[in-house]
VOPAGU-2260 file (C-alpha; in pm, 1 decimal, decimal comma):
REM VOPAGU-2260
SITE   aa  ch    i         X         Y         Z
SITE  MET   A    0   -3191,7   -3252,8    -637,9
SITE  LYS   A    1   -2983,1   -2936,3    -622,3
SITE  LYS   A    2   -2668,9   -2973,0    -415,8
SITE  SER   A    3   -2617,6   -2723,3    -133,9
SITE  SER   A    4   -2326,0   -2484,9    -160,4
SITE  HIS   A    5   -2014,2   -2543,6      41,8
SITE  PRO   A    6   -1986,4   -2284,7     325,3
SITE  GLU   A    7   -1645,6   -2176,3     195,9
SITE  ASP   A    8   -1796,4   -2101,3    -145,7
SITE  ASN   A    9   -2068,8   -1894,5      19,9
SITE  ASN   A   10   -1805,7   -1695,4     208,2
SITE  LYS   A   11   -1612,5   -1630,9    -113,1
SITE  ASP   A   12   -1928,6   -1497,8    -277,2
SITE  ILE   A   13   -2001,9   -1275,2      22,2
SITE  TYR   A   14   -1652,4   -1127,0      16,8
SITE  ARG   A   15   -1655,8   -1086,7    -361,9
SITE  ARG   A   16   -1977,5    -886,9    -337,9
SITE  ALA   A   17   -1829,7    -686,3     -50,5
SITE  ARG   A   18   -1527,2    -600,0    -266,1
SITE  GLU   A   19   -1743,1    -489,8    -555,0
SITE  ASP   A   20   -1957,8    -278,7    -324,4
SITE  MET   A   21   -1645,9    -128,5    -163,1
SITE  VAL   A   22   -1505,4     -26,3    -500,7
SITE  GLN   A   23   -1833,2     128,9    -612,0
SITE  ARG   A   24   -1932,1     309,4    -291,2
SITE  GLN   A   25   -1598,3     401,5    -136,7
SITE  ILE   A   26   -1361,9     439,7    -431,1
SITE  ILE   A   27   -1532,8     519,3    -761,9
SITE  SER   A   28   -1777,2     754,3    -587,4
SITE  ARG   A   29   -1478,2     955,9    -457,7
SITE  GLY   A   30   -1323,3    1002,8    -797,9
SITE  ILE   A   31   -1076,8     717,5    -841,6
SITE  LYS   A   32   -1074,4     634,1   -1213,2
SITE  ASP   A   33    -758,6     434,8   -1291,1
SITE  PRO   A   34    -880,9     103,2   -1439,9
SITE  GLY   A   35    -581,9     -89,9   -1306,8
SITE  VAL   A   36    -640,1      32,8    -953,8
SITE  LEU   A   37   -1011,6     -45,6    -964,0
SITE  GLU   A   38    -948,5    -394,3   -1100,8
SITE  ALA   A   39    -682,6    -465,5    -837,0
SITE  MET   A   40    -910,9    -348,2    -556,2
SITE  LYS   A   41   -1186,5    -576,7    -686,6
SITE  LYS   A   42    -947,7    -870,8    -701,5
SITE  VAL   A   43    -734,9    -862,5    -384,5
SITE  PRO   A   44    -915,9   -1034,9     -92,3
SITE  ARG   A   45    -881,3    -774,6     182,4
SITE  GLU   A   46   -1024,9   -1013,7     442,7
SITE  LEU   A   47    -703,0   -1218,5     427,6
SITE  PHE   A   48    -494,7    -922,1     542,8
SITE  VAL   A   49    -674,7    -844,6     869,3
SITE  PRO   A   50    -678,4   -1042,6    1195,6
SITE  ALA   A   51    -953,2   -1304,8    1224,4
SITE  GLU   A   52   -1149,0   -1095,0    1472,9
SITE  HIS   A   53   -1179,8    -814,8    1214,8
SITE  THR   A   54   -1266,5   -1008,1     896,6
SITE  ALA   A   55   -1632,7    -905,8     923,5
SITE  SER   A   56   -1514,7    -541,7     908,4
SITE  ALA   A   57   -1256,9    -592,1     632,1
SITE  TYR   A   58   -1446,4    -386,0     374,0
SITE  GLU   A   59   -1563,4    -105,0     598,1
SITE  ASP   A   60   -1465,6     253,4     516,7
SITE  ARG   A   61   -1197,2     283,4     783,8
SITE  PRO   A   62    -851,4     162,5     884,1
SITE  LEU   A   63    -829,6    -145,7    1106,2
SITE  PRO   A   64    -573,0    -259,4    1363,7
SITE  ILE   A   65    -348,6    -549,3    1264,3
SITE  GLY   A   66    -154,6    -573,5    1591,4
SITE  ILE   A   67     184,5    -451,5    1719,5
SITE  GLY   A   68      71,2     -91,5    1688,0
SITE  GLN   A   69       8,5    -111,7    1310,7
SITE  THR   A   70    -300,3     -66,6    1093,4
SITE  ILE   A   71    -432,2    -158,6     750,8
SITE  SER   A   72    -524,4     161,3     571,1
SITE  GLN   A   73    -876,7     262,0     474,0
SITE  PRO   A   74    -959,0     117,7     127,8
SITE  TYR   A   75   -1000,3     461,7     -28,1
SITE  ILE   A   76    -657,1     574,3      91,3
SITE  VAL   A   77    -499,9     259,9     -56,8
SITE  ALA   A   78    -669,8     334,8    -388,8
SITE  LEU   A   79    -578,5     704,6    -377,7
SITE  MET   A   80    -211,3     641,3    -302,9
SITE  THR   A   81    -191,2     373,6    -569,9
SITE  GLU   A   82    -356,3     588,8    -836,4
SITE  SER   A   83    -128,2     880,5    -746,9
SITE  LEU   A   84     174,5     667,1    -837,7
SITE  GLU   A   85      57,1     646,9   -1202,4
SITE  LEU   A   86     164,9     284,5   -1230,5
SITE  ASP   A   87     211,6      58,5   -1527,0
SITE  LYS   A   88     340,2    -295,5   -1570,9
SITE  HIS   A   89     693,9    -175,0   -1645,6
SITE  ASN   A   90     743,0       9,9   -1315,2
SITE  TYR   A   91     981,5    -102,0   -1042,7
SITE  VAL   A   92     832,0       8,3    -712,2
SITE  LEU   A   93     992,6      46,5    -370,7
SITE  GLU   A   94     737,6      13,9     -89,9
SITE  ILE   A   95     844,5     131,8     253,8
SITE  GLY   A   96     632,1     -44,1     515,3
SITE  THR   A   97     484,5    -376,8     403,5
SITE  GLY   A   98     252,1    -366,0     704,8
SITE  SER   A   99     -52,2    -586,4     653,2
SITE  GLY   A  100      60,2    -676,0     300,5
SITE  TYR   A  101    -264,8    -553,4     143,4
SITE  GLN   A  102    -117,2    -246,2     -24,4
SITE  THR   A  103     172,4    -463,7    -144,4
SITE  ALA   A  104     -69,2    -703,5    -313,9
SITE  VAL   A  105    -254,9    -416,3    -483,0
SITE  LEU   A  106      74,8    -279,8    -616,1
SITE  ALA   A  107     181,0    -624,5    -736,3
SITE  GLU   A  108    -139,8    -659,3    -939,9
SITE  ILE   A  109     -46,7    -348,8   -1141,4
SITE  ALA   A  110     329,1    -288,6   -1146,8
SITE  GLY   A  111     616,5    -496,2   -1279,3
SITE  LYS   A  112     824,1    -554,0    -966,6
SITE  ILE   A  113     767,6    -462,9    -601,1
SITE  TYR   A  114    1052,7    -424,9    -352,0
SITE  SER   A  115     884,2    -413,9     -11,9
SITE  VAL   A  116    1063,7    -326,9     311,8
SITE  GLU   A  117     930,8    -384,8     662,8
SITE  ILE   A  118    1115,0    -319,1     988,4
SITE  LYS   A  119     905,0    -552,1    1207,9
SITE  LYS   A  120    1015,2    -915,1    1172,1
SITE  GLU   A  121     675,4   -1052,8    1272,5
SITE  LEU   A  122     514,6    -877,3     976,0
SITE  CYS   A  123     801,1    -973,1     742,5
SITE  ASP   A  124     758,9   -1342,1     819,0
SITE  LYS   A  125     379,1   -1329,0     790,2
SITE  ASN   A  126     381,7   -1152,6     454,5
SITE  LYS   A  127     636,9   -1383,9     295,4
SITE  LEU   A  128     379,5   -1660,1     345,3
SITE  LEU   A  129      67,2   -1453,9     276,8
SITE  LEU   A  130     199,8   -1311,2     -50,4
SITE  ALA   A  131     390,1   -1619,4    -166,8
SITE  SER   A  132     167,9   -1654,9    -474,9
SITE  TYR   A  133     309,2   -1329,7    -619,7
SITE  ASP   A  134     632,4   -1386,0    -810,2
SITE  ASN   A  135     695,3   -1013,6    -861,0
SITE  ILE   A  136     743,8    -918,5    -494,8
SITE  ARG   A  137    1081,2    -915,5    -322,0
SITE  PHE   A  138    1087,3    -866,9      56,9
SITE  SER   A  139    1340,2    -734,0     303,2
SITE  CYS   A  140    1325,7    -691,3     680,2
SITE  HIS   A  141    1527,7    -379,8     762,6
SITE  ASP   A  142    1497,4      -8,7     843,1
SITE  GLY   A  143    1290,6     122,4     553,0
SITE  SER   A  144    1369,5     486,4     624,9
SITE  ARG   A  145    1701,7     414,8     453,5
SITE  GLY   A  146    1530,8     267,2     147,1
SITE  TRP   A  147    1672,7     -37,9     -28,4
SITE  GLU   A  148    1983,6      77,7    -207,0
SITE  LYS   A  149    2068,5    -259,4    -361,1
SITE  TYR   A  150    1797,8    -231,4    -629,5
SITE  ALA   A  151    1787,1     145,9    -669,7
SITE  PRO   A  152    1697,3     356,9    -854,1
SITE  TYR   A  153    1321,1     298,3    -859,0
SITE  ASP   A  154    1050,4     426,3   -1092,7
SITE  ARG   A  155     811,4     472,8    -801,5
SITE  ILE   A  156     833,9     483,0    -422,2
SITE  LEU   A  157     538,1     441,0    -187,0
SITE  VAL   A  158     576,0     509,2     184,5
SITE  THR   A  159     303,0     380,7     416,7
SITE  ALA   A  160     414,4     547,4     740,6
SITE  ALA   A  161     486,8     912,1     810,7
SITE  PRO   A  162     832,4    1064,3     865,3
SITE  PRO   A  163     865,1    1426,7     984,0
SITE  ASP   A  164    1018,7    1516,3     646,3
SITE  ILE   A  165    1088,2    1337,0     319,2
SITE  PRO   A  166    1394,8    1116,5     381,5
SITE  VAL   A  167    1685,7    1226,0     163,6
SITE  ARG   A  168    1791,6     864,9     106,3
SITE  LEU   A  169    1455,7     784,6     -49,7
SITE  LEU   A  170    1482,6    1081,3    -285,2
SITE  GLU   A  171    1829,7     963,7    -384,3
SITE  GLN   A  172    1687,8     620,8    -473,9
SITE  LEU   A  173    1411,3     763,5    -696,9
SITE  LYS   A  174    1480,3     788,4   -1070,1
SITE  ASP   A  175    1466,0    1120,3   -1251,2
SITE  GLY   A  176    1106,3    1148,3   -1366,0
SITE  GLY   A  177     999,9     912,7   -1086,4
SITE  ILE   A  178     711,9     960,6    -842,7
SITE  MET   A  179     703,5     914,2    -467,1
SITE  VAL   A  180     381,9     913,6    -264,4
SITE  ILE   A  181     443,8     973,0     105,0
SITE  PRO   A  182     262,8    1098,7     417,3
SITE  VAL   A  183     467,7    1364,4     597,4
SITE  GLY   A  184     422,7    1522,1     939,2
SITE  ILE   A  185     524,7    1494,5    1302,9
SITE  SER   A  186     176,3    1452,8    1451,4
SITE  THR   A  187     -84,0    1201,2    1331,8
SITE  TRP   A  188    -329,5    1493,9    1334,9
SITE  ASN   A  189    -113,2    1719,5    1120,6
SITE  GLN   A  190       9,0    1513,9     825,3
SITE  GLU   A  191     -10,3    1571,7     452,3
SITE  LEU   A  192      -8,0    1307,7     181,8
SITE  LEU   A  193     232,8    1430,1     -84,6
SITE  LYS   A  194     300,9    1335,4    -444,1
SITE  VAL   A  195     667,9    1406,1    -504,1
SITE  ILE   A  196     795,4    1421,5    -862,4
SITE  LYS   A  197    1172,3    1414,4    -914,8
SITE  THR   A  198    1304,6    1603,4   -1214,6
SITE  LYS   A  199    1649,4    1713,3   -1324,1
SITE  ALA   A  200    1545,4    2065,4   -1228,8
SITE  GLY   A  201    1451,5    1965,1    -873,6
SITE  ILE   A  202    1166,7    1826,6    -665,7
SITE  LYS   A  203     801,7    1911,4    -721,9
SITE  LYS   A  204     565,7    1850,6    -427,8
SITE  ILE   A  205     189,3    1825,5    -470,6
SITE  LYS   A  206     -39,6    1797,7    -169,3
SITE  ILE   A  207    -299,0    1523,3    -219,1
SITE  CYS   A  208    -490,9    1546,7     110,4
SITE  ASP   A  209    -462,7    1548,2     489,1
SITE  VAL   A  210    -401,9    1205,3     641,6
SITE  ALA   A  211    -324,7    1026,0     968,7
SITE  PHE   A  212     -58,1     752,3     947,8
SITE  VAL   A  213     152,4     574,5    1207,3
SITE  PRO   A  214     503,2     725,5    1236,3
SITE  LEU   A  215     784,6     589,6    1020,0
SITE  THR   A  216    1024,7     414,1    1253,3
SITE  GLY   A  217    1397,5     379,8    1200,7
SITE  ASN   A  218    1685,5     618,3    1151,2
SITE  PRO   A  219    1733,1     766,4     802,9
SITE  GLY   A  220    2071,3     907,0     901,2
């Protein structure tokens, strides 16, 4: 007699299929090609990074609330920002705004070391537990608008909340030849996602798309 599946196994299969469908329909269909990004998005269980009441919607094509005025970004935006960083396993990445922890996990699947900063203690404490299986993530709970000078300079910087302008301190902590991906704009309805490349000759800014992110809190000074 065939044994019945354990309910937890059934749920894992459902979510695995949802991830594969998400990658195909929401990400590949929109032009994301980086193999590392696609593999990470297939692997990281997004349902673990949303509140229990939203797990059924974890793989929908939209951002979701995670409490305390924060959101988990739309899957496509996570993939787009990650691909724009041009990551490899040797990169040291500064992430400003750990948030739900989902983007952090995607980065950690691809890059060498992730330094993730979150200003809200509740999210800091949650993510230290949620992401404990990753040995290449270092966390700090402080004002991310000032970066994390202790481990600078960084190969890549990813900012997951929008300041009015690119914080000078973050530019100072980016290596020459490094890439920063950051949403910029005062209003959530008038923001641009930028790819910023730092060279010895100056800063090159490339607009990726229009976006709507929560404001970056803190005081860059």
